[in-house]
C-alpha positions as CSV (number, residue, x, y, z in Angstrom):
1,M,10.3,-17.3,-5.3
2,H,12.4,-15.4,-7.9
3,F,12.6,-11.6,-7.3
4,R,11.1,-10.8,-10.7
5,D,8.2,-12.9,-9.6
6,I,7.8,-11.0,-6.3
7,V,7.8,-7.6,-8.1
8,T,5.3,-8.6,-10.9
9,Q,3.0,-10.2,-8.2
10,C,3.2,-7.2,-5.9
11,R,0.1,-5.5,-7.0
12,S,-2.4,-3.1,-5.3
13,Y,-5.0,-5.6,-4.0
14,R,-8.2,-3.9,-2.7
15,R,-10.3,-7.0,-1.8
16,F,-9.1,-9.3,0.9
17,D,-10.3,-12.4,2.7
18,S,-11.5,-10.9,6.1
19,G,-11.5,-14.3,7.7
20,V,-7.6,-14.7,7.4
21,P,-6.0,-12.2,10.0
22,V,-2.6,-10.6,9.4
23,T,-1.1,-11.1,12.9
24,E,0.7,-8.3,14.9
25,D,3.9,-10.4,14.5
26,A,3.6,-10.5,10.7
27,V,3.0,-6.7,10.7
28,R,6.2,-6.2,12.9
29,D,8.2,-8.4,10.5
30,L,7.2,-6.3,7.7
31,V,8.0,-3.0,9.4
32,E,11.4,-4.4,10.5
33,L,12.3,-4.7,6.8
34,V,12.0,-0.9,6.4
35,C,14.5,-0.3,9.2
36,Y,17.2,-1.4,6.9
37,V,16.3,0.7,3.7
38,P,18.0,3.8,2.4
39,S,17.0,7.1,3.9
40,A,17.8,10.7,2.6
41,K,20.8,11.8,4.6
42,N,20.3,8.6,6.7
43,L,17.8,10.8,8.8
44,Q,15.3,7.9,9.2
45,P,12.3,10.2,9.9
46,L,9.6,7.6,9.1
47,K,7.7,6.0,12.0
48,Y,4.9,3.4,11.8
49,I,1.8,2.4,13.6
50,S,0.7,-1.3,13.3
51,V,-3.0,-1.7,13.3
52,S,-4.1,-5.4,13.6
53,E,-6.7,-5.4,16.4
54,P,-10.0,-6.0,14.8
55,D,-11.9,-3.3,16.4
56,T,-9.3,-0.7,15.4
57,V,-9.0,-2.2,11.9
58,A,-12.8,-1.7,11.4
59,A,-12.8,1.8,12.8
60,L,-9.9,2.8,10.4
61,F,-11.6,1.5,7.3
62,P,-14.1,4.4,6.7
63,F,-11.3,6.9,6.8
64,L,-9.6,5.6,3.6
65,S,-10.6,6.3,-0.1
66,W,-10.0,3.1,-2.2
67,V,-10.0,3.9,-5.8
68,G,-9.8,6.9,-8.2
69,Y,-10.5,5.1,-11.5
70,L,-13.3,2.9,-10.3
71,A,-15.9,5.6,-9.7
72,D,-18.8,3.1,-9.2
73,W,-17.1,1.0,-6.8
74,P,-17.3,2.1,-3.2
75,G,-14.5,0.0,-1.8
76,P,-14.1,-3.4,-0.2
77,M,-17.4,-4.7,1.1
78,E,-17.8,-6.6,4.5
79,G,-15.9,-9.7,4.3
80,E,-13.4,-8.3,1.7
81,R,-11.8,-5.8,3.9
82,P,-8.2,-5.7,5.2
83,T,-7.3,-7.4,8.4
84,A,-4.4,-5.1,9.3
85,Y,-2.9,-1.8,8.4
86,V,0.6,0.0,8.6
87,V,0.1,3.7,9.1
88,M,3.2,5.6,7.9
89,L,4.2,8.7,9.7
90,G,6.7,11.4,9.1
91,D,8.4,12.7,12.3
92,Q,8.5,16.5,11.6
93,S,11.0,17.1,14.3
94,I,13.5,15.2,12.2
95,S,12.6,16.3,8.7
96,T,9.8,17.8,6.7
97,D,10.7,16.1,3.3
98,F,9.6,12.3,3.3
99,A,9.0,11.9,-0.4
100,C,12.0,9.6,-1.3
101,D,12.0,7.8,2.0
102,S,8.3,7.0,2.1
103,G,8.3,5.6,-1.5
104,I,11.3,3.2,-0.7
105,A,9.8,2.3,2.6
106,A,6.3,1.6,1.1
107,Q,7.6,-0.5,-1.7
108,T,9.8,-2.5,0.4
109,L,7.0,-3.2,2.8
110,L,4.8,-4.5,0.1
111,L,7.5,-6.6,-1.5
112,G,8.0,-8.2,1.9
113,A,4.3,-8.8,2.2
114,T,4.1,-10.3,-1.3
115,A,7.1,-12.7,-0.4
116,S,5.2,-13.7,2.8
117,G,1.9,-14.4,0.9
118,I,0.2,-11.2,2.0
119,G,-1.4,-8.7,-0.3
120,G,-1.3,-5.0,0.2
121,C,-2.5,-1.6,-1.0
122,I,-1.0,1.9,-0.5
123,V,-3.9,4.2,0.5
124,A,-2.9,7.9,0.4
125,S,-6.3,9.4,0.0
126,L,-7.1,9.7,3.7
127,E,-9.2,11.5,6.3
128,H,-6.2,12.7,8.2
129,K,-8.1,14.4,11.1
130,N,-10.2,11.4,11.9
131,I,-7.2,9.0,11.7
132,R,-5.2,11.3,13.9
133,E,-8.0,11.2,16.6
134,L,-8.6,7.5,16.3
135,L,-4.9,6.5,16.7
136,K,-4.2,9.5,19.0
137,I,-1.2,10.6,16.8
138,P,0.6,13.8,18.0
139,E,0.8,16.7,15.8
140,K,4.5,16.3,15.3
141,Y,3.9,13.4,13.0
142,A,2.7,13.9,9.5
143,I,0.2,11.2,8.3
144,L,1.7,10.1,5.0
145,M,-0.1,7.0,4.0
146,T,-1.8,3.8,5.1
147,I,-0.8,0.4,3.7
148,A,-3.8,-2.1,3.9
149,L,-2.7,-5.8,4.3
150,G,-4.6,-9.1,4.1
151,T,-5.0,-12.2,2.1
152,P,-5.9,-11.1,-1.5
153,L,-9.5,-12.1,-2.7
154,E,-9.0,-10.9,-6.2
155,T,-6.9,-11.5,-9.3
156,V,-4.8,-8.7,-10.4
157,V,-3.2,-8.8,-13.9
158,I,-0.6,-6.7,-15.7
159,D,-1.5,-5.5,-19.3
160,Q,1.3,-4.5,-21.5
161,I,0.8,-1.1,-23.1
162,S,2.7,1.1,-25.3
163,G,2.4,4.6,-26.8
164,D,-0.5,6.5,-25.9
165,D,-2.7,3.5,-24.5
166,S,-4.6,4.4,-21.4
167,V,-3.1,3.7,-18.0
168,R,-6.4,3.6,-16.2
169,Y,-6.7,0.3,-14.4
170,F,-10.2,-1.5,-14.7
171,R,-12.2,-4.5,-13.8
172,D,-13.4,-6.8,-16.4
173,V,-16.7,-8.6,-16.5
174,H,-15.1,-11.4,-14.5
175,S,-13.9,-9.0,-11.7
176,I,-10.3,-9.5,-12.7
177,H,-8.4,-6.2,-12.0
178,H,-6.3,-5.2,-14.9
179,V,-3.3,-2.8,-14.4
180,P,-1.8,-1.3,-17.6
181,K,1.9,-1.0,-17.5
182,R,4.3,0.6,-20.1
183,M,7.0,-1.8,-21.2
184,L,10.9,-1.5,-21.1
185,D,11.3,0.0,-24.5
186,D,8.8,2.7,-23.7
187,V,10.5,3.8,-20.5
188,L,14.2,3.1,-21.2
189,L,15.2,6.1,-23.3
190,R,18.4,7.1,-25.1
191,F,19.0,10.5,-26.7
192,H,21.6,10.9,-29.5
């Protein structure tokens, strides 16, 4: 697969085939990718929890909020839920600034998932206290995000926009998820 195809197919999927598991080995392979990415000052403060055991996957699900723009959609229904997660943590004994590292790591993990035929979604709206208790996460680790993983059950397409067009994603009458994206001429600037 060409890298451009991997990037354009790397979308935020929110509905998955719950009958197709993402194995612990697959999750480990994805997390291994982030061991090689750049890190501010090369501190490498990010740590990860692999969640692929079905009971824990199910227990984690209610602690995540799925969509901001689709107010009438409560999230994936039974049978459409992720089959694994990666919980990204920041080791506060190493650093308290994770912004750059977390973005690089999350995107690398998602690109690796796409290249492997797995879909994913970064979920940053979390019930931190409940997740900390469920996964027994010590206080020295900041919970940064959860990346849901599974075999996509939905079609996600990119709609090209320009100017003041809305950036709000939406689902059409056929349940196709549309993601408006600004094009090159709108983001590549030149000041004379």
